[in-house]
N, C-alpha and C positions, 0 to 999 in steps of 0.2 A: 689225400688226393693223388699222391704219387701212385697208389695202388690202382686207381682208375686209369692212369696213364699207362702203366705197365700192362694192364689187361687189354687196353686199346691197341697198343703196339703189337702184342702177341696175337690178337685177333686178326690183324691185317697182314701179318707176315705170310700166312698161307696163301692169301690172294696174290701177293707180289711174287711169291715163289712159283705159283702156277703160271703167271704171266711170263716170267723169265724162262720157264721150261718150255713155253710155247713159242719162243723166239725162233724164227726160221733159220735153217742152217746158213752159215757164212758163205760168201761167194767161193766157188770152187771147193766147197767142203770145209776149208779152213783147218784141215788137219785135226789135231786134238784141241784147237784153240777154244772152240765153243764149249767143250766139256770143262776145260780149265776155268773159263769165265763163269759158267754156271756154278761150279763147285765153290769158287771163291765168293760169289755173291751170296750163296745160300749159307755160308758160314758167318755172314755179317749180321748186325743187329737190324738192318733195313729201316733205320729210323727215318731216313730221307723219304723213302717210298711211303712209309706210314703217314708222314706229314702231308703228303698229297691228299690222302683221304681225309685227314683232319681239316685241312683248309677247305675242302669241298663241303664237309659236314658243317663247318662253321658258317658257310654261306647258305645253309639250309637245304643242301642237296638230299633228296630222298632216294632210297635204294642205291646209295653210293657204293656199297659193297658189290653190287651187280653191274656197275658201270664199266664197260670195256675201255672207254677212253681214260678213265681214272686208273685202271689197272695198268694200261700201257704206259701212262705217264709215270706212275709209281715205279714200274720196272725200269723205265728210262733213267730215273734219278739214281737207281742203284747201279746201273751200267755206267753212268757218268762218274759215280763215286769209285767204282772198280777201276776205271781207266786212270783217274787221278791218283789213286793209291798205287797202282802198278808203276806209274812214273815217279811218284814221290819216293817209293821205296828204293828205286834205283838211285835217285839223286841223294838220298840220305844214307845210302849203303846199308840199309836194314836187311837182315836175313830172316826175320820172323814177323809174321802178320797174322792176326786172328788165330793164334795158337798153332801155326804151321809155317813151313818155309814160304817166303815170299814168292811171287810168280816168277821173277827173274832167277831166283835161287833154284827153283824147281827145273827151269829150263837149263840152267848151268849144270845141275846135277845130271840131268839126262844126257847132255852133251859130253860130260866127263865120263859117264858110263859107256858111251859109244866110242870113247877114245879119240874124240875130235880135238883139233888144235884150238887153244885159247877158249876153253869153255866159259870162262867168266864173261868174256866179250860176247859170245854167242847168247848167253843167258840174258844179258842186258839188252842186246839188240832185239831178241825175240820178245822180251818184256815190253819194250817200247812199242813194238808192232801190236802186241796184244792190247795194250792200253788204247792205242789208236782205234783198234777194232771195236772196243767197248763204246767209244764216242760215236762211231759211225752207226753201230747197231742201235744206240739210243735214239739218234735222230731218225733212223728208219722207222723205229717203233712209233715215234711221235707223228711222223708223216703218214703212216698207214692208218692210225687210229684217231688222230686229232684234227688233221687238216680238213677244212670245210665245216668244222663245228665252231660253236661260239667260243671266242677267246683263243682260238688256235694260233692266229697270227701273232697276237700279243705274247703268247706263251713261247713260241719259237724265238721271237726277238729277245725275250727276257732270258731264255736259256743261253743264247749266244752271248749276250751282254755280260751276264753273271760269270759264265765260264771264262770269258776274256779277262774279267777282273781277277779271277783266280790265277790265270797264267801270269799276269803282270805282277801280282802279289807274290807268287812263288819265285819269280825272278828277283824281286827285292829280297826275299828270305834267303835265297842262295847267295846273292851278292853280299849281303850283310854278313853272312856266316864266314865268307872268305876275307872280309875286310877288317882292319883293326879299328876303323872308325866306329863310333857309337851313335846309332840313329836316335833321334829324339823319341821319347816315350810316346808322344802323340802319333808319331809315324808307325811305331810298333802296333798301337791300337788300331790304326787305319789299316795296317796289313792284316791284322786279325779279322777286321770287318770284311775285307775283300777276299781273303784266302779261305776263311772258315764260315763266318756268320751268314753271308748272303747266299752261298751255294748250299750250305748244310741246312739252313732253317728258313731264311726268307724266300728262296726260290721254290722249294716244294710246297710250303704253305700258300704262297701266292699262286702257284700253278693250280692247285686244287680249287682255289676260289675263282680263278679265271675260267676254268673248265665248267664251273658251276654257274658262270654268268654274272659274277659280282666283282668287277674291276676295282671298285672303291674299297671293298673289303680286302682285296688282294694287296692294295697299297698299304693298308693299315697292318695287315699281317706281315708284310715285308719289314715294317718298322719293328714289330714284335720280334721277328726272327733275328734282326741284327743284335738286339740285346741278349737273346737266348744264345746266339752263336758266340758272342764275346765271353759270356759266362762259361760256355762249353769249352772254349779254347783255354781259358785261364785254368780250368780244372784239368784239361789235357796236359798243360805244362807241369802241373803238380804230379799227375799220374806218371808222366814220362820220367820223373826223377824218383818218386817215392811210392809208386804203385806196385802191385804184385804182378810179376810177369805171368803167373799162372792165371790171374784174373783178367789182366788187360790184353793178354794174347800177344804181346810184343816185348822185346827186351828193353831194359832201362838204360838211360844214359846216351841215347843216340843224339839228343839235342846238344849235349856237351861235346860229343865227338865232332859234330858238324859245326860247332861254334854258333848255334842258333841264338839270335838276339831276342830272347823272350822277355816279356815284361818282368817275370820273376827274376831273371838274371839281372836286368837293369836295376831293379829296386834293391836287390841284395848287394850288388857291387857299389851302388850309390851310397847305401847306408854304411857299408864296411869302410868306405874311404872318408867318412866324416870324422873330423878330429875328436868329436865327443864320443865316438864309438870305441876309440882306443884299441882297435884290433891290432895285435902284434904284427910286425912286418912279415914274419914267416907265414902267418896265416893269411895275410893279404896276398902274398906271393902264391900260396897254394890255391886260393880262390881264383886268382888271375890265370893260373896254369890250367885249372880244371875247366874254366869257362872260356879259355882261349881257343878251343877247337883243336882237332887233330889228336886228342888223347882220349883214352878210355877212362872209365871210372869204376872202381870196385865198390863193394859194400861199405868199406871203411870211408871211402871218399864221399859217398852219398850220405852216410851218417854225419860226416863232418859238415857237409852243406846244409843238411837239415838243422843241425845244432846252431850253426851260424845264423840261419834264417830265423830261428826261434829267438835267439838272443838279441838279434837286431830288429825284431818286430816287423819282419817282412810280411808275415801273414796279416797282421793288422793293417799294414799299408795297402795291401791288395784288397783287403776287405772293403775299403772305401770305394774302390772301383766296382767291386761286385755289388755292393749295396746300391750304387747309382744305377747300374744296368738292371738290377732286379726291380728297382723302383720304376724305371722306364717301362719294363715289361708289364708290371702289374697295373701301371697307369693305362696302357693300351687295353688290357683285359677289362678294366673297369669301364672303359668307354664302349665295349662291345656288348651293349645291353640287350641285343636281340638273340644272343646265343642260347641254344637249348641248355638246360642245366647239366646234362651229361657231357656235352662238348666243352662247356665252361670248366667243368671239373678236370677234364683231361688236359686242357691248356694250363690250368693252374698247377696241376701236377707236373707238367713239363718243366715249369720253372724250377720246381724242387729237384727234379731229376737231373737237370744239367749242372746243378751246383753240388750234388752229393753223389753222383755216380762213381762206381769203382772200376769201370771198364769202358 
């Protein structure tokens, strides 16, 4: 079924790209900002935009591919994502995204080439502005194409609410990274739910159903999206440590450098500190140093972390959470008895995709 999902995603990317290319110029021209945003969006997987179409088709929308409101909404989801990533890369001090320099790194390089003072600061400042522009353009798209149509008011309110949750969860993520305190694992899962799950999966799926006139299905798809998003984030944590940069399109170890309080980290350190684990003091100290933030990690460090995780059964520990969330997702799907067979297959494959993806 994952093949059905991949074919669906690929078939909708062109529609979203066309909608993004049709976005009117930014106020006062925007310099080269519009081109940078478009190029950045087109390099993405566009999963969030594709899920708008999937939510609409789950609601029985006919001719969804030709619906201008859906195209605009899908493009808006990708613009929201671009803005969040532009800001996230600055906060995480990442220099690579989607196989190329991050947006703020590109601005910094251009400033450096012009011989300007403090190019790093210029790059970050312009990256922040670019991220803001993405948000404003996304809302403008929704206003032009959706307002006055069924579900539009609910959609705008939902976008604002979910993006507000992302902002607060991101604040928690940054604050935890700077703190020596250990947040409860339930709080980490709640952060995943608000920072990733709802905006990446619940929001676009629900948006499509709302525009198709089915608010009850939007609510149910929102629940499905939460489980999909948690599975997606858990896989993201693994790829951030052990993925291939050539495949993921970004460098490894940024979570370590920023001291991110991931669930993987929490489970590994918890297991390592148990007396029964008998982890030697030097290895405990090395784990604490690597996960303490502010340090880089080389290939040997990452191999050490992987070995410790395997020996301490961290994968099996996280598998319980994954099984719980996958069970919730499949339970929602079983309850959606009116889905067309093709749509059901795409949604089923989506569960497989988020748990097995390599990028």
